[in-house]
N, C-alpha and C positions, 0 to 999 in steps of 0.2 A: 590261543589264537595265533595263527602264523601270519606274519606280515611280509610283504614283498620288499625287495631292496628299494624301489622308488618310493614306496610308502614310508619306509623307515627314514629315508633321506628327507622326504617332505616333512615328516614329524620333527626330525632333528633341526631342520631349518626353522620350522615354526617356533620351536622352543628356544632357538638362539636369538630371537628378537628381530629377525629379518622378515618383513611382511611379504606375502605372496604377490602384492602389487609391485613391489620393487623387483622381485625376481622376474615377473612377467615383463616389466619395463626393460630390464637388462637383457632378457632373452630376445625381445623385439629389436633392441639395438644391435645385438650380435647377429641376428638372422636377417636384418634388413638388406645388407649387401648381397646375400645369397638369393633372397627373394627378388631383388632388382635384376640380378644377373640371369635369373631363370624365368623372368616374366615373358609374356608373349611378345611385346614390342622388342625386347632384347633378343629373343630368339629369331625374330624376323630380321633384325639388323645383322645378326651373325650370319644368317643364311644369305642375305643380300650381299654381304661382304665377301663371303666365300665364293658365291657365284660370279661376282664381279672380278675377283682375282683369278678365278679359273678361266673365265672368258678372256681376260686380258692376256693370260699366259698362252692360251691357244692362238689368239690373234697375233701375239708377238712371235710365236713359233712359225706361223704361216708367213708372216712378213719376212722373217730371217731366211726361211727356205726359199721364198720367191726371189729375194735379193740375190741369194747365192746362185740359184739357177739362172737368173738373168745375167749375172756377172760371168758365170762360166760359159754361157752361150754366146754372148755378144762382145766380150772383151777378148782381144787376141791373146794367145798364150805366149807367143814369141814376138819380139819387136822386129820391125822392118827397118833395116839400115840401108841407106843409100848415100853415096857420096854426091854432094851437091857442090858444083863449081860456081862460085859467085863471080860474076863479071861486072866490073864497074867501068863505065866509060861512056 
């Protein structure tokens, strides 16, 4: 009889005194964070976060370019100097 590697591992664990209930419990403990991170609510939260950050970046870019265009259009590039003679009296 030819046994596969997982079957031999399972049999060696069985003979070593570790019960399959303990193995299953430890496997659940190890995989719990992965299951939580890949659950539907977590995926929805990831998607919402990415969309929010992308939208914020686009709006920030539009605001920065609008500010720059306004500044370049309405703020004079050179200063106007004029001598003002103050008279007191």
